[in-house]
Phi, psi and omega in degrees: 000156181283156172280126187261137177228160178297323179300317178297317183298318181290344173294341191283357180295174187298334180269311189293322187281337191292331188276351187230039190269327187246125183295330182260012177297329182285352182225061187295332180294332176280323183291330183253120183286343179067009175299319186301321182294345181267357186264136177289132184272151168064050180250348180227151181287153176291133175297140181229162178305127183085352179219061180119338173243124182274130171272118191303136176270150180282136175266356179183190181293108179053039179226141181228146176230128178240141170253128175272114188213163178281147175224170177220127181218152172271111185270353176199142183301336182266006178250148167295169177300140180259129173275134178208175180251147187212160167271124184236123179262003177080009185253013176136018181295339179303332181266004185286155195264334187228195182266359173236093195231020184224142175217145176240132179249125183235164180247140177304137178066012171248099183295152175228151173249133183232136177245131178242116182251127183282109177233040179254172180302156180284334176231158185290135175289169187298334182279358177242104186274098181280141174257107188290351175288339190257339185259149186288335186231054172056230186268009179294140175278107178249134184238154172195121186268135179242129172276102187287117183093000182283143177262092192222164172293155183302323182293341180253007187278345187065050189249131174297342177291337181258316183232076187297333180268358178061211185232134182265179182306133180085348181273156182237131172264124179246127184230159180234120180250110184286338179060039179268056181208161182297163178303138179190171172264110170259180171206153176244140184208165181289147183220031180295138184296128178077357183223013179302316184299324183283316184288325175288316174306321182287346174128358186279079177206144181205162183269150177225103185259118182258129180251159172215189187291340179267324183242080189278342186085356178248176180294349180272008183297149191298335185255005181063032182285152176304140184220179180060230182292351181264003171249113193237121173279139177228106179257116188253128180220147174251143182217159166249156179235142167279167181299333181274007178093348179289152172298143179251129175237111183293163176240165185288155171271354180285126181304133178081003184239133173259317182307139171245154186297324178205149177255124176235129177270166175250011183221137178263136172243138174237121187052034174086007176245145182283122175039065182273181173237157178234124176267128181229159171274158178282078183203184181281134176237155172248118180253131177253101191256130177235128169277104180261016180289155173295316189217343188284130173270125185263143171232091193266131176238134187252048172064024178083005178294138177302135189217138177230131174271130183243359179185169177222210187299327184273007179109196185294143168289172174283339177204156176293150178236123180289130180225157177253344184205164175241115178255105188236123171277167179308132179084349177285148178236153175224131176256113189229151169256130178232130181260109179269000182301318181290352186243028182304132178084359183261161171249126182250142173255122172284120188247140175253113180257170177297135181298149181286158173298147007266018178291132182234129178213142177275011184298131173291158184297144170209090197279312189274136185247305182196169176248141174243123181255114183266124179296161186258011181217185180059042178295133181232137179269125180239153180249134176276124180295144178285325177229163182241111180296131181085355179276168183221139165265133181295117184206073180278157177290171181301147185282156174270347183202150172247141175233137182250114188241120184270144175253115187242153173229124192240140172061043184304135178065024174236166177298342180264012181304128174206165176239140184225167173238132181058031177065024180221146173276198182252320188232137179226119183057257185239024182209156175285132176295127188303154180300140172261346176251118173242117187247144182278133181303134180085352183279162175245130180228153169258129175249133180253114174276107183264100189274110178258012178257181182263005186224164177283136178239122174281106185270125184248132177251124171285161179073303193246138166282148184232163177256134175275121178275314180163183181229139183237124175291143180212172181262101183297324182292315178296320178298313182297316180298316180293322180295318179297315180298330181272002178087020180260018176266149178215175182293342181242035177106185181288137177285159175285163174108348181269125188288122180274351189299324178295348184253015176295143179247007179186176181286164178292135173268126185294163180301155184278167189300323180282003182251023183293325183261195180279149185225160170244354180219128184224139181285122173256109189270152179292146182080007180226153159253131187255130186252124173241158180231131181221153174249133189260066174279163174237154178299160181304135176080000180259124184253146174288160004279150177222133181255131177230185178226159166228150187193167169286137180263013155285108196292336172297327181286315180295328178293334182248049163087003177273059181207140179221149173275154167226157186237130174267122185239170179292000000 
């Protein structure tokens, strides 16, 4: 562990930490392969369900089986074939078009059992640079699938708190998903301890679309939402490429360190294809957008087309909200209606701009995402519903308890660099550090993310969807000094439990327009403490105690200790 000093701790404020966050920021020409800038944009269509994305077939009654295996695809005509890893259900993935090629569609209250069998190499290939300081079993490829946003028992959560060593070659992970939650877009991805960033970068991610009686996916849906070919998933990821077509993952310039603070690509992929185009009719569409990047926060603009957000991670809102842009951190989703009728015959470029204040990210610019080609005929008039049947506005009752959780960054630009929560890491020697948060089943709590770093962290909670209460600006330096004086300092940053409210520098800023409903991932910005509210229910038939995790969903951060377990008790 690093030697901790007060000077280091005070660096973590919104000003001090921002300038020293990425080890390879000082050498951007090495970090960026520049392959992306040489590729012609918008030459191939975006893969869609049934045309490049396989909808998983059932292997039995409400049962699915996936093999995690290597594949090779040409992701752009000017690139050699790219080797990547994928979930394969055996029903036709050979014909899929990109590196994100699988989706599973489930029904509310219809449980499913899923088996994931590890059929990947036993050790990491050369194009995936593993940092053996972070993984429990050296260079072995260990896998573990997590249903992101799923309301499941701890044993089926794909959680390092339950199975820290994951699953090795030839082993099978079997999980049970009860689907006791409203319709929404979930996704499943690898969550192996210390290697999530690598396994997701390599391709282990897929969509999980949950339907219910209100959001059926057909023309009979209760709200008259666009369906069939007019409901389009868009999974956005940034990548770098080596000259041989393999994905490129840079390594640190710090001696003895492989891990980098964040991974940023110089090329955009949508549904696993490089800079594709989407052909649409001049009418209303429903886009299901997922930020699948390792670390990049997206600020998406759709060429001025009228746009309404109708849902987020927790499902439909109670009513549509007019928006001009989608600001999505890694793992955040947005369910939006876009009217292309006023733009008949035009070509639109979906642009990614720098996120607005107070969001802070060191990501270099990567502006162009994809092209949308609007046909010039068949104009159809559509009506935006005033309310959404079956939707919810997040409105939980008052909490029974408040918890203050610090976000720390330790030993920046040194071999001991790590990020922690509540001044504690996740794994020590051969065991998970026990939970510091024990929550009573059925209770409602407010959690305060006290950001002492210089950047925005998308904080993800397993098990429970949460409500965003708001964000309060505060003085991190005054808070840190007072916390140290009160005995809340530790070798790995400030401990949790110290109240930031006396150090507020302004009133609470209410939740943002895209945060109207329930969420599983929320941006915690520097210079603010962000307040979320959650209820700690368990699925039917699941009894406490149950262990889950919460963490930053910049996957480089969660791999390097910005993750903690919590326990649901009686």
